[in-house]
A tleap script that builds the chain and sets N, CA, C and O, in Angstrom:
source leaprc.protein.ff14SB
mol = sequence {
  NMET PRO ALA VAL PHE ALA THR ARG LEU SER
  SER PHE ARG SER THR SER ARG ASP VAL ARG
  ALA VAL VAL GLY PRO THR PHE LYS GLU GLY
  PRO MET GLU ARG ALA SER ILE GLU PRO ALA
  ILE LYS LEU ILE ILE ALA GLU VAL HIE ASN
  LYS LEU SER GLU ALA ALA ARG ILE ALA LYS
  ALA ALA GLU ALA CYS ALA VAL ALA GLY SER
  ILE THR GLU GLY LEU GLU VAL SER MET ASP
  ILE GLU GLN LEU ILE TYR GLU ALA GLY ARG
  LEU HIE ASP ALA ALA SER LEU LEU ASN ARG
  LEU ALA THR CASP
}
set mol.1.N position { 108.253 51.818 59.727 }
set mol.1.CA position { 106.879 51.382 59.877 }
set mol.1.C position { 105.881 52.534 59.739 }
set mol.1.O position { 104.865 52.354 59.069 }
set mol.2.N position { 106.117 53.725 60.346 }
set mol.2.CA position { 105.155 54.815 60.207 }
set mol.2.C position { 104.939 55.239 58.765 }
set mol.2.O position { 103.825 55.608 58.394 }
set mol.3.N position { 105.990 55.194 57.937 }
set mol.3.CA position { 105.835 55.599 56.541 }
set mol.3.C position { 104.897 54.654 55.806 }
set mol.3.O position { 104.097 55.092 54.980 }
set mol.4.N position { 104.990 53.364 56.101 }
set mol.4.CA position { 104.095 52.392 55.473 }
set mol.4.C position { 102.666 52.662 55.909 }
set mol.4.O position { 101.745 52.617 55.094 }
set mol.5.N position { 102.479 52.943 57.197 }
set mol.5.CA position { 101.149 53.223 57.720 }
set mol.5.C position { 100.564 54.476 57.078 }
set mol.5.O position { 99.395 54.493 56.693 }
set mol.6.N position { 101.376 55.522 56.964 }
set mol.6.CA position { 100.896 56.769 56.364 }
set mol.6.C position { 100.531 56.560 54.906 }
set mol.6.O position { 99.539 57.115 54.432 }
set mol.7.N position { 101.311 55.774 54.191 }
set mol.7.CA position { 101.013 55.499 52.789 }
set mol.7.C position { 99.705 54.736 52.663 }
set mol.7.O position { 98.930 54.969 51.735 }
set mol.8.N position { 99.465 53.839 53.582 }
set mol.8.CA position { 98.249 53.050 53.528 }
set mol.8.C position { 97.009 53.905 53.780 }
set mol.8.O position { 95.942 53.613 53.240 }
set mol.9.N position { 97.133 54.946 54.584 }
set mol.9.CA position { 95.986 55.784 54.908 }
set mol.9.C position { 95.679 56.817 53.835 }
set mol.9.O position { 94.559 57.322 53.764 }
set mol.10.N position { 96.658 57.136 53.003 }
set mol.10.CA position { 96.464 58.181 52.013 }
set mol.10.C position { 96.704 57.641 50.613 }
set mol.10.O position { 97.427 56.664 50.419 }
set mol.11.N position { 96.092 58.286 49.663 }
set mol.11.CA position { 96.341 57.940 48.265 }
set mol.11.C position { 96.595 59.228 47.502 }
set mol.11.O position { 96.121 60.296 47.888 }
set mol.12.N position { 97.333 59.118 46.436 }
set mol.12.CA position { 97.603 60.271 45.589 }
set mol.12.C position { 96.628 60.247 44.427 }
set mol.12.O position { 96.461 59.231 43.754 }
set mol.13.N position { 95.989 61.383 44.207 }
set mol.13.CA position { 95.066 61.498 43.081 }
set mol.13.C position { 95.560 62.617 42.183 }
set mol.13.O position { 95.796 63.737 42.636 }
set mol.14.N position { 95.708 62.308 40.938 }
set mol.14.CA position { 96.166 63.310 39.992 }
set mol.14.C position { 95.002 64.215 39.625 }
set mol.14.O position { 93.887 63.747 39.396 }
set mol.15.N position { 95.265 65.499 39.570 }
set mol.15.CA position { 94.221 66.442 39.162 }
set mol.15.C position { 94.608 67.037 37.817 }
set mol.15.O position { 94.095 66.603 36.786 }
set mol.16.N position { 95.468 67.985 37.806 }
set mol.16.CA position { 95.936 68.562 36.550 }
set mol.16.C position { 97.377 68.993 36.724 }
set mol.16.O position { 97.899 68.995 37.839 }
set mol.17.N position { 98.018 69.357 35.637 }
set mol.17.CA position { 99.413 69.783 35.727 }
set mol.17.C position { 99.563 71.031 36.585 }
set mol.17.O position { 100.525 71.155 37.344 }
set mol.18.N position { 98.630 71.939 36.467 }
set mol.18.CA position { 98.729 73.189 37.219 }
set mol.18.C position { 98.580 72.962 38.721 }
set mol.18.O position { 99.282 73.570 39.529 }
set mol.19.N position { 97.669 72.090 39.071 }
set mol.19.CA position { 97.383 71.859 40.484 }
set mol.19.C position { 98.286 70.776 41.067 }
set mol.19.O position { 98.476 70.721 42.282 }
set mol.20.N position { 98.828 69.940 40.240 }
set mol.20.CA position { 99.679 68.798 40.599 }
set mol.20.C position { 98.837 67.697 41.220 }
set mol.20.O position { 97.839 67.287 40.628 }
set mol.21.N position { 99.204 67.214 42.376 }
set mol.21.CA position { 98.485 66.086 42.966 }
set mol.21.C position { 97.964 66.480 44.341 }
set mol.21.O position { 98.497 67.380 44.990 }
set mol.22.N position { 96.932 65.803 44.764 }
set mol.22.CA position { 96.394 66.025 46.103 }
set mol.22.C position { 96.461 64.719 46.873 }
set mol.22.O position { 96.402 63.636 46.290 }
set mol.23.N position { 96.582 64.828 48.158 }
set mol.23.CA position { 96.605 63.655 49.019 }
set mol.23.C position { 95.298 63.639 49.782 }
set mol.23.O position { 94.893 64.651 50.354 }
set mol.24.N position { 94.642 62.499 49.792 }
set mol.24.CA position { 93.380 62.393 50.506 }
set mol.24.C position { 93.227 61.031 51.131 }
set mol.24.O position { 93.952 60.102 50.775 }
set mol.25.N position { 92.304 60.893 52.051 }
set mol.25.CA position { 92.094 59.596 52.690 }
set mol.25.C position { 91.543 58.590 51.689 }
set mol.25.O position { 90.805 58.945 50.769 }
set mol.26.N position { 91.914 57.335 51.885 }
set mol.26.CA position { 91.429 56.298 50.984 }
set mol.26.C position { 90.055 55.789 51.398 }
set mol.26.O position { 89.326 55.230 50.579 }
set mol.27.N position { 89.701 55.979 52.654 }
set mol.27.CA position { 88.396 55.523 53.126 }
set mol.27.C position { 87.977 56.361 54.315 }
set mol.27.O position { 88.805 57.001 54.962 }
set mol.28.N position { 86.693 56.350 54.595 }
set mol.28.CA position { 86.168 57.064 55.759 }
set mol.28.C position { 85.619 56.028 56.716 }
set mol.28.O position { 84.789 55.195 56.351 }
set mol.29.N position { 86.091 56.095 57.933 }
set mol.29.CA position { 85.602 55.173 58.945 }
set mol.29.C position { 84.380 55.760 59.621 }
set mol.29.O position { 84.223 56.978 59.702 }
set mol.30.N position { 83.529 54.895 60.098 }
set mol.30.CA position { 82.370 55.328 60.851 }
set mol.30.C position { 82.765 55.614 62.286 }
set mol.30.O position { 83.939 55.510 62.643 }
set mol.31.N position { 81.796 55.974 63.109 }
set mol.31.CA position { 82.104 56.252 64.512 }
set mol.31.C position { 82.613 55.001 65.225 }
set mol.31.O position { 82.254 53.879 64.870 }
set mol.32.N position { 83.444 55.213 66.223 }
set mol.32.CA position { 83.955 54.093 66.998 }
set mol.32.C position { 82.823 53.536 67.850 }
set mol.32.O position { 81.895 54.255 68.223 }
set mol.33.N position { 82.912 52.258 68.147 }
set mol.33.CA position { 81.862 51.631 68.943 }
set mol.33.C position { 81.934 52.114 70.386 }
set mol.33.O position { 82.999 52.127 71.005 }
set mol.34.N position { 80.790 52.504 70.899 }
set mol.34.CA position { 80.703 53.031 72.262 }
set mol.34.C position { 81.175 51.999 73.288 }
set mol.34.O position { 81.827 52.348 74.273 }
set mol.35.N position { 80.844 50.735 73.054 }
set mol.35.CA position { 81.204 49.685 74.009 }
set mol.35.C position { 82.714 49.529 74.155 }
set mol.35.O position { 83.198 49.157 75.225 }
set mol.36.N position { 83.453 49.807 73.101 }
set mol.36.CA position { 84.908 49.682 73.189 }
set mol.36.C position { 85.559 50.938 73.761 }
set mol.36.O position { 86.684 50.879 74.257 }
set mol.37.N position { 84.876 52.056 73.698 }
set mol.37.CA position { 85.452 53.319 74.169 }
set mol.37.C position { 85.148 53.579 75.643 }
set mol.37.O position { 85.978 54.149 76.351 }
set mol.38.N position { 83.980 53.171 76.109 }
set mol.38.CA position { 83.587 53.480 77.490 }
set mol.38.C position { 84.581 52.995 78.539 }
set mol.38.O position { 84.873 53.743 79.473 }
set mol.39.N position { 85.122 51.762 78.430 }
set mol.39.CA position { 86.122 51.358 79.438 }
set mol.39.C position { 87.363 52.251 79.428 }
set mol.39.O position { 87.929 52.545 80.481 }
set mol.40.N position { 87.779 52.675 78.247 }
set mol.40.CA position { 88.947 53.561 78.159 }
set mol.40.C position { 88.647 54.905 78.815 }
set mol.40.O position { 89.484 55.449 79.536 }
set mol.41.N position { 87.457 55.436 78.567 }
set mol.41.CA position { 87.080 56.717 79.171 }
set mol.41.C position { 87.027 56.588 80.693 }
set mol.41.O position { 87.468 57.488 81.407 }
set mol.42.N position { 86.493 55.476 81.189 }
set mol.42.CA position { 86.434 55.262 82.640 }
set mol.42.C position { 87.832 55.224 83.249 }
set mol.42.O position { 88.067 55.802 84.311 }
set mol.43.N position { 88.759 54.543 82.575 }
set mol.43.CA position { 90.134 54.486 83.075 }
set mol.43.C position { 90.790 55.863 83.064 }
set mol.43.O position { 91.510 56.223 83.995 }
set mol.44.N position { 90.539 56.617 82.019 }
set mol.44.CA position { 91.123 57.957 81.926 }
set mol.44.C position { 90.575 58.850 83.033 }
set mol.44.O position { 91.327 59.587 83.670 }
set mol.45.N position { 89.269 58.784 83.262 }
set mol.45.CA position { 88.669 59.610 84.320 }
set mol.45.C position { 89.211 59.205 85.693 }
set mol.45.O position { 89.432 60.060 86.551 }
set mol.46.N position { 89.424 57.911 85.900 }
set mol.46.CA position { 90.016 57.460 87.164 }
set mol.46.C position { 91.425 58.025 87.331 }
set mol.46.O position { 91.818 58.411 88.432 }
set mol.47.N position { 92.177 58.071 86.244 }
set mol.47.CA position { 93.532 58.629 86.311 }
set mol.47.C position { 93.492 60.139 86.555 }
set mol.47.O position { 94.341 60.672 87.269 }
set mol.48.N position { 92.511 60.830 85.966 }
set mol.48.CA position { 92.332 62.261 86.247 }
set mol.48.C position { 92.085 62.446 87.743 }
set mol.48.O position { 92.662 63.334 88.371 }
set mol.49.N position { 91.226 61.604 88.302 }
set mol.49.CA position { 90.936 61.669 89.738 }
set mol.49.C position { 92.205 61.450 90.558 }
set mol.49.O position { 92.451 62.166 91.529 }
set mol.50.N position { 93.010 60.462 90.169 }
set mol.50.CA position { 94.258 60.196 90.897 }
set mol.50.C position { 95.201 61.396 90.855 }
set mol.50.O position { 95.790 61.768 91.870 }
set mol.51.N position { 95.339 61.995 89.681 }
set mol.51.CA position { 96.237 63.154 89.536 }
set mol.51.C position { 95.756 64.322 90.397 }
set mol.51.O position { 96.549 64.968 91.081 }
set mol.52.N position { 94.444 64.586 90.353 }
set mol.52.CA position { 93.913 65.718 91.113 }
set mol.52.C position { 93.920 65.446 92.614 }
set mol.52.O position { 94.091 66.370 93.409 }
set mol.53.N position { 93.737 64.189 93.009 }
set mol.53.CA position { 93.834 63.841 94.432 }
set mol.53.C position { 95.251 64.060 94.943 }
set mol.53.O position { 95.455 64.570 96.044 }
set mol.54.N position { 96.232 63.668 94.125 }
set mol.54.CA position { 97.628 63.900 94.501 }
set mol.54.C position { 97.912 65.399 94.594 }
set mol.54.O position { 98.607 65.845 95.507 }
set mol.55.N position { 97.377 66.171 93.654 }
set mol.55.CA position { 97.554 67.628 93.691 }
set mol.55.C position { 96.922 68.208 94.955 }
set mol.55.O position { 97.480 69.123 95.561 }
set mol.56.N position { 95.765 67.684 95.356 }
set mol.56.CA position { 95.108 68.164 96.575 }
set mol.56.C position { 95.942 67.836 97.812 }
set mol.56.O position { 96.034 68.648 98.732 }
set mol.57.N position { 96.550 66.644 97.835 }
set mol.57.CA position { 97.411 66.286 98.972 }
set mol.57.C position { 98.622 67.224 99.054 }
set mol.57.O position { 99.017 67.656 100.137 }
set mol.58.N position { 99.196 67.524 97.899 }
set mol.58.CA position { 100.344 68.433 97.876 }
set mol.58.C position { 99.919 69.830 98.326 }
set mol.58.O position { 100.641 70.489 99.074 }
set mol.59.N position { 98.755 70.277 97.873 }
set mol.59.CA position { 98.258 71.597 98.267 }
set mol.59.C position { 98.026 71.664 99.773 }
set mol.59.O position { 98.294 72.685 100.406 }
set mol.60.N position { 97.531 70.580 100.334 }
set mol.60.CA position { 97.293 70.540 101.780 }
set mol.60.C position { 98.621 70.633 102.540 }
set mol.60.O position { 98.718 71.328 103.551 }
set mol.61.N position { 99.635 69.930 102.046 }
set mol.61.CA position { 100.954 69.997 102.682 }
set mol.61.C position { 101.549 71.399 102.547 }
set mol.61.O position { 102.151 71.918 103.487 }
set mol.62.N position { 101.378 72.007 101.374 }
set mol.62.CA position { 101.887 73.368 101.162 }
set mol.62.C position { 101.185 74.352 102.087 }
set mol.62.O position { 101.812 75.256 102.639 }
set mol.63.N position { 99.885 74.169 102.252 }
set mol.63.CA position { 99.135 75.045 103.157 }
set mol.63.C position { 99.617 74.881 104.596 }
set mol.63.O position { 99.754 75.861 105.328 }
set mol.64.N position { 99.873 73.631 104.998 }
set mol.64.CA position { 100.360 73.391 106.357 }
set mol.64.C position { 101.699 74.091 106.585 }
set mol.64.O position { 101.941 74.654 107.652 }
set mol.65.N position { 102.558 74.050 105.578 }
set mol.65.CA position { 103.849 74.754 105.687 }
set mol.65.C position { 103.631 76.254 105.835 }
set mol.65.O position { 104.264 76.903 106.668 }
set mol.66.N position { 102.735 76.796 105.025 }
set mol.66.CA position { 102.475 78.237 105.056 }
set mol.66.C position { 101.878 78.660 106.394 }
set mol.66.O position { 102.273 79.680 106.959 }
set mol.67.N position { 100.929 77.879 106.899 }
set mol.67.CA position { 100.297 78.196 108.187 }
set mol.67.C position { 101.326 78.133 109.308 }
set mol.67.O position { 101.258 78.906 110.263 }
set mol.68.N position { 102.281 77.211 109.191 }
set mol.68.CA position { 103.326 77.075 110.208 }
set mol.68.C position { 104.370 78.182 110.110 }
set mol.68.O position { 105.279 78.255 110.937 }
set mol.69.N position { 104.242 79.046 109.101 }
set mol.69.CA position { 105.149 80.176 108.981 }
set mol.69.C position { 106.256 80.001 107.958 }
set mol.69.O position { 107.067 80.908 107.771 }
set mol.70.N position { 106.307 78.870 107.302 }
set mol.70.CA position { 107.357 78.625 106.312 }
set mol.70.C position { 106.782 78.791 104.907 }
set mol.70.O position { 106.532 77.812 104.204 }
set mol.71.N position { 106.580 80.030 104.519 }
set mol.71.CA position { 105.982 80.352 103.219 }
set mol.71.C position { 106.840 79.821 102.073 }
set mol.71.O position { 106.321 79.236 101.123 }
set mol.72.N position { 108.143 80.023 102.165 }
set mol.72.CA position { 109.049 79.586 101.095 }
set mol.72.C position { 108.977 78.077 100.905 }
set mol.72.O position { 108.914 77.594 99.774 }
set mol.73.N position { 108.986 77.339 101.998 }
set mol.73.CA position { 108.885 75.881 101.906 }
set mol.73.C position { 107.530 75.471 101.333 }
set mol.73.O position { 107.448 74.526 100.548 }
set mol.74.N position { 106.476 76.172 101.720 }
set mol.74.CA position { 105.145 75.888 101.179 }
set mol.74.C position { 105.092 76.073 99.675 }
set mol.74.O position { 104.483 75.274 98.963 }
set mol.75.N position { 105.734 77.137 99.192 }
set mol.75.CA position { 105.783 77.362 97.745 }
set mol.75.C position { 106.592 76.284 97.041 }
set mol.75.O position { 106.213 75.825 95.963 }
set mol.76.N position { 107.703 75.878 97.642 }
set mol.76.CA position { 108.517 74.814 97.048 }
set mol.76.C position { 107.734 73.509 96.964 }
set mol.76.O position { 107.797 72.801 95.958 }
set mol.77.N position { 107.005 73.200 98.016 }
set mol.77.CA position { 106.191 71.980 98.024 }
set mol.77.C position { 105.113 72.051 96.950 }
set mol.77.O position { 104.816 71.055 96.291 }
set mol.78.N position { 104.533 73.230 96.777 }
set mol.78.CA position { 103.413 73.367 95.835 }
set mol.78.C position { 103.834 73.347 94.366 }
set mol.78.O position { 102.971 73.287 93.490 }
set mol.79.N position { 105.129 73.396 94.072 }
set mol.79.CA position { 105.585 73.440 92.680 }
set mol.79.C position { 105.178 72.200 91.880 }
set mol.79.O position { 105.031 72.284 90.661 }
set mol.80.N position { 104.995 71.068 92.531 }
set mol.80.CA position { 104.613 69.838 91.826 }
set mol.80.C position { 103.152 69.835 91.393 }
set mol.80.O position { 102.751 69.003 90.580 }
set mol.81.N position { 102.363 70.746 91.921 }
set mol.81.CA position { 100.935 70.782 91.588 }
set mol.81.C position { 100.720 71.096 90.114 }
set mol.81.O position { 99.851 70.506 89.473 }
set mol.82.N position { 101.499 72.012 89.580 }
set mol.82.CA position { 101.299 72.465 88.200 }
set mol.82.C position { 101.367 71.316 87.196 }
set mol.82.O position { 100.519 71.224 86.309 }
set mol.83.N position { 102.362 70.442 87.324 }
set mol.83.CA position { 102.506 69.326 86.388 }
set mol.83.C position { 101.329 68.365 86.500 }
set mol.83.O position { 100.828 67.875 85.488 }
set mol.84.N position { 100.888 68.095 87.717 }
set mol.84.CA position { 99.755 67.185 87.908 }
set mol.84.C position { 98.481 67.750 87.284 }
set mol.84.O position { 97.714 67.016 86.661 }
set mol.85.N position { 98.258 69.044 87.450 }
set mol.85.CA position { 97.069 69.668 86.865 }
set mol.85.C position { 97.166 69.660 85.346 }
set mol.85.O position { 96.167 69.431 84.663 }
set mol.86.N position { 98.353 69.908 84.813 }
set mol.86.CA position { 98.554 69.857 83.360 }
set mol.86.C position { 98.230 68.460 82.827 }
set mol.86.O position { 97.505 68.319 81.842 }
set mol.87.N position { 98.769 67.429 83.482 }
set mol.87.CA position { 98.523 66.054 83.045 }
set mol.87.C position { 97.046 65.703 83.146 }
set mol.87.O position { 96.506 65.041 82.259 }
set mol.88.N position { 96.389 66.135 84.211 }
set mol.88.CA position { 94.952 65.876 84.355 }
set mol.88.C position { 94.178 66.545 83.232 }
set mol.88.O position { 93.221 65.971 82.713 }
set mol.89.N position { 94.577 67.744 82.855 }
set mol.89.CA position { 93.918 68.446 81.751 }
set mol.89.C position { 94.080 67.723 80.430 }
set mol.89.O position { 93.122 67.611 79.664 }
set mol.90.N position { 95.286 67.227 80.150 }
set mol.90.CA position { 95.507 66.511 78.887 }
set mol.90.C position { 94.730 65.198 78.874 }
set mol.90.O position { 94.186 64.807 77.841 }
set mol.91.N position { 94.675 64.517 80.019 }
set mol.91.CA position { 93.884 63.290 80.097 }
set mol.91.C position { 92.408 63.587 79.858 }
set mol.91.O position { 91.715 62.828 79.182 }
set mol.92.N position { 91.936 64.691 80.415 }
set mol.92.CA position { 90.542 65.078 80.198 }
set mol.92.C position { 90.292 65.376 78.724 }
set mol.92.O position { 89.248 65.014 78.182 }
set mol.93.N position { 91.245 66.032 78.081 }
set mol.93.CA position { 91.129 66.280 76.638 }
set mol.93.C position { 91.005 64.967 75.866 }
set mol.93.O position { 90.202 64.858 74.940 }
set mol.94.N position { 91.803 63.975 76.254 }
set mol.94.CA position { 91.758 62.671 75.583 }
set mol.94.C position { 90.407 61.996 75.786 }
set mol.94.O position { 89.848 61.427 74.848 }
set mol.95.N position { 89.881 62.056 77.006 }
set mol.95.CA position { 88.574 61.455 77.274 }
set mol.95.C position { 87.484 62.157 76.472 }
set mol.95.O position { 86.581 61.504 75.948 }
set mol.96.N position { 87.562 63.469 76.374 }
set mol.96.CA position { 86.577 64.224 75.590 }
set mol.96.C position { 86.648 63.857 74.118 }
set mol.96.O position { 85.617 63.716 73.460 }
set mol.97.N position { 87.860 63.701 73.597 }
set mol.97.CA position { 88.032 63.315 72.196 }
set mol.97.C position { 87.461 61.929 71.943 }
set mol.97.O position { 86.755 61.720 70.956 }
set mol.98.N position { 87.756 60.990 72.816 }
set mol.98.CA position { 87.198 59.644 72.657 }
set mol.98.C position { 85.675 59.675 72.683 }
set mol.98.O position { 85.022 58.973 71.912 }
set mol.99.N position { 85.118 60.480 73.561 }
set mol.99.CA position { 83.663 60.592 73.637 }
set mol.99.C position { 83.088 61.149 72.341 }
set mol.99.O position { 82.064 60.666 71.857 }
set mol.100.N position { 83.742 62.163 71.775 }
set mol.100.CA position { 83.273 62.724 70.497 }
set mol.100.C position { 83.391 61.710 69.368 }
set mol.100.O position { 82.508 61.626 68.514 }
set mol.101.N position { 84.479 60.938 69.357 }
set mol.101.CA position { 84.653 59.923 68.318 }
set mol.101.C position { 83.566 58.856 68.396 }
set mol.101.O position { 83.155 58.299 67.378 }
set mol.102.N position { 83.111 58.580 69.601 }
set mol.102.CA position { 82.082 57.556 69.773 }
set mol.102.C position { 80.709 58.050 69.357 }
set mol.102.O position { 79.839 57.244 69.030 }
set mol.103.N position { 80.500 59.356 69.363 }
set mol.103.CA position { 79.175 59.881 69.041 }
set mol.103.C position { 79.066 60.427 67.629 }
set mol.103.O position { 77.958 60.668 67.150 }
set mol.104.N position { 80.192 60.627 66.950 }
set mol.104.CA position { 80.145 61.152 65.573 }
set mol.104.C position { 79.636 60.116 64.595 }
set mol.104.O position { 79.535 60.393 63.400 }
savepdb mol mol.pdb
quit
């Protein structure tokens, strides 16, 4: 299925023997409609909030461990924060891209 989709999006145009052929888009789409993108952006931002809230809860638990004198346990607890922050960052990237697509 992906090969059919890729073929549909591109066309081959002959140039010359020396240059061979070039692949280019068959059409240019206009900007995406803002009304269809805004709900998606809102959902993505809500998910970013959920990820960061979970990271904050984990950080609070890690801090409690450290304050109680168990530094090693606090560090072990805090290891899950990195993945949540990474996922929140990628979600934010997606929301930013959707916003740019809606305004271009």
